[in-house]
BAVEX-993911 format. One record per atom (N, C-alpha, C, O): z, y, x; atom name. Coordinates in steps of 0.1 Angstrom, whole numbers, plus 5000, padded with zeros to 4 digits. Each point is the difference from the previous one (the first is absolute). Layout:
BEGIN
@up: Z; north: Y; east: X; atom: CA
...
END
This chain:
BEGIN
@up: 3283; north: 4051; east: 1776; atom: N
@up: 4986; north: 4998; east: 4996; atom: CA
@up: 4996; north: 5011; east: 4990; atom: C
@up: 5008; north: 5004; east: 4991; atom: O
@up: 4981; north: 5002; east: 5011; atom: N
@up: 4994; north: 5010; east: 4991; atom: CA
@up: 4992; north: 4994; east: 4990; atom: C
@up: 4992; north: 4991; east: 5003; atom: O
@up: 5010; north: 5012; east: 4984; atom: N
@up: 4992; north: 4995; east: 4990; atom: CA
@up: 4992; north: 5010; east: 4992; atom: C
@up: 4990; north: 4997; east: 4993; atom: O
@up: 5013; north: 5016; east: 5009; atom: N
@up: 4993; north: 5011; east: 4994; atom: CA
@up: 4985; north: 5001; east: 5005; atom: C
@up: 4997; north: 4996; east: 5011; atom: O
@up: 4995; north: 5009; east: 4981; atom: N
@up: 4986; north: 5002; east: 5003; atom: CA
@up: 4997; north: 5015; east: 5002; atom: C
@up: 5007; north: 5008; east: 4992; atom: O
@up: 4985; north: 4996; east: 5016; atom: N
@up: 4996; north: 5014; east: 5003; atom: CA
@up: 4986; north: 5002; east: 5003; atom: C
@up: 4994; north: 4993; east: 5008; atom: O
@up: 4999; north: 5015; east: 4984; atom: N
@up: 4986; north: 5004; east: 5003; atom: CA
@up: 4999; north: 5015; east: 5001; atom: C
@up: 5005; north: 5007; east: 4992; atom: O
@up: 4990; north: 4998; east: 5019; atom: N
@up: 4998; north: 5014; east: 5002; atom: CA
@up: 4985; north: 5003; east: 5001; atom: C
@up: 4993; north: 4994; east: 5009; atom: O
@up: 5002; north: 5014; east: 4983; atom: N
@up: 4985; north: 5002; east: 4999; atom: CA
@up: 4997; north: 5015; east: 5003; atom: C
@up: 5005; north: 5009; east: 4994; atom: O
@up: 4987; north: 4993; east: 5016; atom: N
@up: 4995; north: 5013; east: 5005; atom: CA
@up: 5012; north: 5009; east: 5003; atom: C
@up: 4999; north: 5012; east: 4998; atom: O
@up: 5012; north: 4983; east: 5007; atom: N
@up: 5011; north: 5008; east: 5004; atom: CA
@up: 5005; north: 5009; east: 4989; atom: C
@up: 5006; north: 5010; east: 5002; atom: O
@up: 4992; north: 4985; east: 4986; atom: N
@up: 5004; north: 5009; east: 4988; atom: CA
@up: 5006; north: 4992; east: 4988; atom: C
@up: 5010; north: 5004; east: 4994; atom: O
@up: 4984; north: 4985; east: 5003; atom: N
@up: 5003; north: 4992; east: 4989; atom: CA
@up: 5008; north: 4987; east: 5004; atom: C
@up: 4995; north: 4993; east: 5008; atom: O
@up: 5017; north: 5005; east: 4986; atom: N
@up: 5009; north: 4989; east: 5004; atom: CA
@up: 5002; north: 4991; east: 4987; atom: C
@up: 5003; north: 5005; east: 4990; atom: O
@up: 4996; north: 4983; east: 5012; atom: N
@up: 5004; north: 4990; east: 4990; atom: CA
@up: 5010; north: 4991; east: 5007; atom: C
@up: 4997; north: 4994; east: 5010; atom: O
@up: 5015; north: 5005; east: 4984; atom: N
@up: 5011; north: 4992; east: 5006; atom: CA
@up: 5008; north: 4994; east: 4989; atom: C
@up: 5000; north: 5005; east: 4989; atom: O
@up: 5005; north: 4983; east: 5014; atom: N
@up: 5008; north: 4993; east: 4990; atom: CA
@up: 5001; north: 4985; east: 5003; atom: C
@up: 4997; north: 4996; east: 5011; atom: O
@up: 5007; north: 4997; east: 4979; atom: N
@up: 5002; north: 4985; east: 5001; atom: CA
@up: 4989; north: 4992; east: 4994; atom: C
@up: 4999; north: 4988; east: 5002; atom: O
@up: 4992; north: 5018; east: 4991; atom: N
@up: 4989; north: 4993; east: 4993; atom: CA
@up: 4990; north: 4993; east: 5008; atom: C
@up: 4997; north: 5004; east: 5011; atom: O
@up: 4999; north: 4984; east: 4985; atom: N
@up: 4990; north: 4992; east: 5006; atom: CA
@up: 4988; north: 5000; east: 4990; atom: C
@up: 5001; north: 5003; east: 4988; atom: O
@up: 4988; north: 4994; east: 5017; atom: N
@up: 4988; north: 4999; east: 4992; atom: CA
@up: 4997; north: 4986; east: 4996; atom: C
@up: 4992; north: 4993; east: 5006; atom: O
@up: 5016; north: 5002; east: 4985; atom: N
@up: 4999; north: 4986; east: 4995; atom: CA
@up: 5004; north: 5000; east: 4985; atom: C
@up: 5007; north: 5009; east: 4995; atom: O
@up: 4990; north: 4980; east: 4998; atom: N
@up: 5004; north: 4998; east: 4986; atom: CA
@up: 5015; north: 5001; east: 4998; atom: C
@up: 5004; north: 5006; east: 4990; atom: O
@up: 5003; north: 4988; east: 5018; atom: N
@up: 5015; north: 5000; east: 4998; atom: CA
@up: 5006; north: 5014; east: 5001; atom: C
@up: 5008; north: 5003; east: 4992; atom: O
@up: 4987; north: 5005; east: 5018; atom: N
@up: 5005; north: 5013; east: 5001; atom: CA
@up: 4996; north: 5009; east: 4988; atom: C
@up: 5008; north: 5008; east: 4995; atom: O
@up: 4980; north: 4990; east: 5000; atom: N
@up: 4995; north: 5008; east: 4989; atom: CA
@up: 5007; north: 4997; east: 4987; atom: C
@up: 5002; north: 5009; east: 4992; atom: O
@up: 5001; north: 4978; east: 5005; atom: N
@up: 5004; north: 4996; east: 4987; atom: CA
@up: 5014; north: 4994; east: 4999; atom: C
@up: 5006; north: 5000; east: 4989; atom: O
@up: 5000; north: 4996; east: 5022; atom: N
@up: 5013; north: 4994; east: 4999; atom: CA
@up: 5011; north: 5008; east: 5008; atom: C
@up: 5010; north: 5003; east: 4994; atom: O
@up: 4988; north: 4999; east: 5018; atom: N
@up: 5010; north: 5007; east: 5009; atom: CA
@up: 5001; north: 5015; east: 4996; atom: C
@up: 4991; north: 5006; east: 4994; atom: O
@up: 5021; north: 4999; east: 5008; atom: N
@up: 5002; north: 5015; east: 4999; atom: CA
@up: 4997; north: 5006; east: 5013; atom: C
@up: 5009; north: 5002; east: 5008; atom: O
@up: 4979; north: 5002; east: 4994; atom: N
@up: 4995; north: 5006; east: 5013; atom: CA
@up: 4998; north: 5015; east: 4997; atom: C
@up: 4997; north: 5004; east: 4989; atom: O
@up: 5005; north: 5004; east: 5021; atom: N
@up: 4998; north: 5014; east: 4999; atom: CA
@up: 4992; north: 5005; east: 5012; atom: C
@up: 5001; north: 4995; east: 5011; atom: O
@up: 4990; north: 5015; east: 4986; atom: N
@up: 4993; north: 5007; east: 5011; atom: CA
@up: 5001; north: 5014; east: 4997; atom: C
@up: 5000; north: 5005; east: 4988; atom: O
@up: 4999; north: 5003; east: 5022; atom: N
@up: 5001; north: 5015; east: 4999; atom: CA
@up: 4988; north: 5006; east: 5007; atom: C
@up: 4997; north: 4996; east: 5011; atom: O
@up: 4996; north: 5013; east: 4982; atom: N
@up: 4988; north: 5007; east: 5006; atom: CA
@up: 5004; north: 5014; east: 5002; atom: C
@up: 5004; north: 5007; east: 4991; atom: O
@up: 4995; north: 4998; east: 5021; atom: N
@up: 5004; north: 5014; east: 5004; atom: CA
@up: 4988; north: 5006; east: 5007; atom: C
@up: 4995; north: 4995; east: 5010; atom: O
@up: 5001; north: 5017; east: 4985; atom: N
@up: 4989; north: 5007; east: 5006; atom: CA
@up: 5007; north: 5012; east: 5008; atom: C
@up: 5005; north: 5009; east: 4993; atom: O
@up: 4994; north: 4991; east: 5020; atom: N
@up: 5006; north: 5011; east: 5008; atom: CA
@up: 5000; north: 4996; east: 5014; atom: C
@up: 5004; north: 4989; east: 5004; atom: O
@up: 4991; north: 5020; east: 5004; atom: N
@up: 4999; north: 4998; east: 5015; atom: CA
@up: 5014; north: 4999; east: 5006; atom: C
@up: 5001; north: 4991; east: 5009; atom: O
@up: 5009; north: 5016; east: 4987; atom: N
@up: 5013; north: 5000; east: 5006; atom: CA
@up: 5006; north: 4986; east: 4998; atom: C
@up: 5006; north: 4994; east: 5009; atom: O
@up: 4993; north: 5001; east: 4979; atom: N
@up: 5005; north: 4986; east: 4997; atom: CA
@up: 4993; north: 4990; east: 5007; atom: C
@up: 5006; north: 4990; east: 5006; atom: O
@up: 4981; north: 5011; east: 4995; atom: N
@up: 4992; north: 4990; east: 5008; atom: CA
@up: 5004; north: 5000; east: 5015; atom: C
@up: 5001; north: 4989; east: 5006; atom: O
@up: 5001; north: 5023; east: 4999; atom: N
@up: 5005; north: 5001; east: 5014; atom: CA
@up: 5013; north: 4993; east: 5002; atom: C
@up: 5003; north: 4994; east: 5010; atom: O
@up: 5006; north: 5009; east: 4981; atom: N
@up: 5014; north: 4994; east: 5001; atom: CA
@up: 4999; north: 4985; east: 4999; atom: C
@up: 5007; north: 4993; east: 5007; atom: O
@up: 4985; north: 5002; east: 4984; atom: N
@up: 4999; north: 4985; east: 4998; atom: CA
@up: 4993; north: 4994; east: 5013; atom: C
@up: 5005; north: 4989; east: 5004; atom: O
@up: 4985; north: 5017; east: 5002; atom: N
@up: 4994; north: 4995; east: 5012; atom: CA
@up: 5010; north: 5000; east: 5011; atom: C
@up: 5000; north: 4990; east: 5008; atom: O
@up: 5008; north: 5020; east: 4994; atom: N
@up: 5011; north: 5001; east: 5010; atom: CA
@up: 5010; north: 4989; east: 4998; atom: C
@up: 5004; north: 4993; east: 5010; atom: O
@up: 5000; north: 5004; east: 4978; atom: N
@up: 5009; north: 4990; east: 4997; atom: CA
@up: 4995; north: 4986; east: 5003; atom: C
@up: 5006; north: 4992; east: 5006; atom: O
@up: 4981; north: 5006; east: 4991; atom: N
@up: 4993; north: 4987; east: 5003; atom: CA
@up: 4999; north: 4999; east: 5015; atom: C
@up: 5003; north: 4989; east: 5005; atom: O
@up: 4994; north: 5021; east: 5003; atom: N
@up: 4999; north: 4999; east: 5014; atom: CA
@up: 5013; north: 4997; east: 5007; atom: C
@up: 5001; north: 4992; east: 5009; atom: O
@up: 5010; north: 5014; east: 4985; atom: N
@up: 5014; north: 4996; east: 5006; atom: CA
@up: 5003; north: 4986; east: 4997; atom: C
@up: 5005; north: 4993; east: 5009; atom: O
@up: 4992; north: 5002; east: 4979; atom: N
@up: 5003; north: 4986; east: 4997; atom: CA
@up: 4992; north: 4991; east: 5008; atom: C
@up: 5005; north: 4989; east: 5005; atom: O
@up: 4982; north: 5014; east: 4997; atom: N
@up: 4991; north: 4992; east: 5009; atom: CA
@up: 5005; north: 4999; east: 5014; atom: C
@up: 5000; north: 4990; east: 5007; atom: O
@up: 5005; north: 5022; east: 4998; atom: N
@up: 5005; north: 5000; east: 5014; atom: CA
@up: 5012; north: 4991; east: 5002; atom: C
@up: 5003; north: 4995; east: 5011; atom: O
@up: 5005; north: 5003; east: 4978; atom: N
@up: 5012; north: 4992; east: 5001; atom: CA
@up: 4998; north: 4986; east: 4997; atom: C
@up: 5009; north: 4991; east: 5001; atom: O
@up: 4979; north: 5005; east: 4995; atom: N
@up: 4997; north: 4987; east: 4996; atom: CA
@up: 4995; north: 4991; east: 5012; atom: C
@up: 4998; north: 5005; east: 5011; atom: O
@up: 5002; north: 4982; east: 4986; atom: N
@up: 4995; north: 4991; east: 5010; atom: CA
@up: 4991; north: 4990; east: 4993; atom: C
@up: 5002; north: 4996; east: 4989; atom: O
@up: 4988; north: 4999; east: 5018; atom: N
@up: 4991; north: 4990; east: 4995; atom: CA
@up: 5006; north: 4986; east: 5000; atom: C
@up: 5006; north: 4996; east: 5009; atom: O
@up: 4992; north: 4998; east: 4979; atom: N
@up: 5005; north: 4986; east: 4999; atom: CA
@up: 4989; north: 4990; east: 5004; atom: C
@up: 4989; north: 5001; east: 4994; atom: O
@up: 5014; north: 4990; east: 5015; atom: N
@up: 4990; north: 4991; east: 5004; atom: CA
@up: 5006; north: 4986; east: 4999; atom: C
@up: 5013; north: 4999; east: 4999; atom: O
@up: 4980; north: 4990; east: 5001; atom: N
@up: 5006; north: 4987; east: 4999; atom: CA
@up: 5010; north: 4998; east: 5011; atom: C
@up: 5010; north: 4993; east: 4999; atom: O
@up: 4987; north: 5013; east: 5013; atom: N
@up: 5009; north: 4998; east: 5011; atom: CA
@up: 5014; north: 5006; east: 4998; atom: C
@up: 5010; north: 4994; east: 5004; atom: O
@up: 4990; north: 5018; east: 4990; atom: N
@up: 5014; north: 5007; east: 4998; atom: CA
@up: 5005; north: 4998; east: 4986; atom: C
@up: 5011; north: 5006; east: 4997; atom: O
@up: 4982; north: 4986; east: 4995; atom: N
@up: 5005; north: 4998; east: 4986; atom: CA
@up: 5003; north: 4985; east: 4999; atom: C
@up: 4991; north: 4992; east: 4996; atom: O
@up: 5021; north: 5004; east: 5007; atom: N
@up: 5004; north: 4986; east: 4999; atom: CA
@up: 5009; north: 4999; east: 4988; atom: C
@up: 5011; north: 5005; east: 4999; atom: O
@up: 4984; north: 4987; east: 4991; atom: N
@up: 5007; north: 4998; east: 4988; atom: CA
@up: 5006; north: 4986; east: 5000; atom: C
@up: 4994; north: 4991; east: 5006; atom: O
@up: 5018; north: 5007; east: 4989; atom: N
@up: 5006; north: 4987; east: 4999; atom: CA
@up: 4991; north: 4991; east: 4991; atom: C
@up: 4993; north: 5005; east: 4991; atom: O
@up: 5007; north: 4982; east: 5011; atom: N
@up: 4991; north: 4991; east: 4993; atom: CA
@up: 5003; north: 5001; east: 4985; atom: C
@up: 4990; north: 4999; east: 4992; atom: O
@up: 5022; north: 5002; east: 5004; atom: N
@up: 5003; north: 5001; east: 4985; atom: CA
@up: 4993; north: 5013; east: 4994; atom: C
@up: 4995; north: 4999; east: 4989; atom: O
@up: 5005; north: 5012; east: 5018; atom: N
@up: 4994; north: 5012; east: 4995; atom: CA
@up: 4985; north: 4998; east: 4999; atom: C
@up: 4993; north: 5005; east: 4991; atom: O
@up: 5001; north: 4988; east: 5018; atom: N
@up: 4985; north: 4997; east: 4999; atom: CA
@up: 4997; north: 4991; east: 4988; atom: C
@up: 4990; north: 5003; east: 4993; atom: O
@up: 5019; north: 4987; east: 5004; atom: N
@up: 4998; north: 4992; east: 4989; atom: CA
@up: 5001; north: 5008; east: 4987; atom: C
@up: 4993; north: 4999; east: 4990; atom: O
@up: 5017; north: 5010; east: 5010; atom: N
@up: 5003; north: 5008; east: 4988; atom: CA
@up: 4987; north: 5009; east: 4998; atom: C
@up: 4996; north: 5002; east: 4988; atom: O
@up: 4999; north: 5004; east: 5022; atom: N
@up: 4988; north: 5008; east: 4999; atom: CA
@up: 4988; north: 4992; east: 4995; atom: C
@up: 4993; north: 5005; east: 4991; atom: O
@up: 5005; north: 4983; east: 5014; atom: N
@up: 4989; north: 4992; east: 4995; atom: CA
@up: 5001; north: 4997; east: 4986; atom: C
@up: 4991; north: 5001; east: 4992; atom: O
@up: 5021; north: 4994; east: 5003; atom: N
@up: 5002; north: 4997; east: 4986; atom: CA
@up: 5000; north: 5012; east: 4991; atom: C
@up: 4995; north: 5000; east: 4989; atom: O
@up: 5010; north: 5011; east: 5016; atom: N
@up: 5000; north: 5013; east: 4993; atom: CA
@up: 4986; north: 5005; east: 4996; atom: C
@up: 4998; north: 5005; east: 4990; atom: O
@up: 4992; north: 4992; east: 5019; atom: N
@up: 4986; north: 5004; east: 4997; atom: CA
@up: 4994; north: 4993; east: 4989; atom: C
@up: 4991; north: 5005; east: 4993; atom: O
@up: 5014; north: 4983; east: 5004; atom: N
@up: 4995; north: 4992; east: 4988; atom: CA
@up: 5004; north: 5006; east: 4987; atom: C
@up: 4993; north: 4999; east: 4990; atom: O
@up: 5019; north: 5008; east: 5010; atom: N
@up: 5005; north: 5006; east: 4987; atom: CA
@up: 5000; north: 5015; east: 5000; atom: C
@up: 5005; north: 5006; east: 4990; atom: O
@up: 4990; north: 5000; east: 5020; atom: N
@up: 5001; north: 5015; east: 5001; atom: CA
@up: 4994; north: 5007; east: 4988; atom: C
@up: 5005; north: 5011; east: 4996; atom: O
@up: 4985; north: 4984; east: 4999; atom: N
@up: 4993; north: 5006; east: 4988; atom: CA
@up: 5009; north: 5000; east: 4988; atom: C
@up: 4997; north: 5008; east: 4990; atom: O
@up: 5013; north: 4983; east: 5009; atom: N
@up: 5009; north: 5000; east: 4989; atom: CA
@up: 5013; north: 5008; east: 5002; atom: C
@up: 5007; north: 5002; east: 4990; atom: O
@up: 4995; north: 5003; east: 5022; atom: N
@up: 5012; north: 5007; east: 5002; atom: CA
@up: 4999; north: 5015; east: 4996; atom: C
@up: 5010; north: 5007; east: 5001; atom: O
END
């Protein structure tokens, strides 16, 4: 699973990292983002993203079968996720 974020703006400016735009990321978690201005870096990042996307597959309810216990864990986890 990929968790990193990537934004490429005008084929020149890249923002990449683990940060989310929420209160927890801003004030509690140790999140990092990197801003790079450069066409060569932007091109490299776009190529990397395209390779990852080509190797990925879409998850649908049909091909994503979770055991019942995992579904219950996910349901209960959503109740306390803001405290984790």
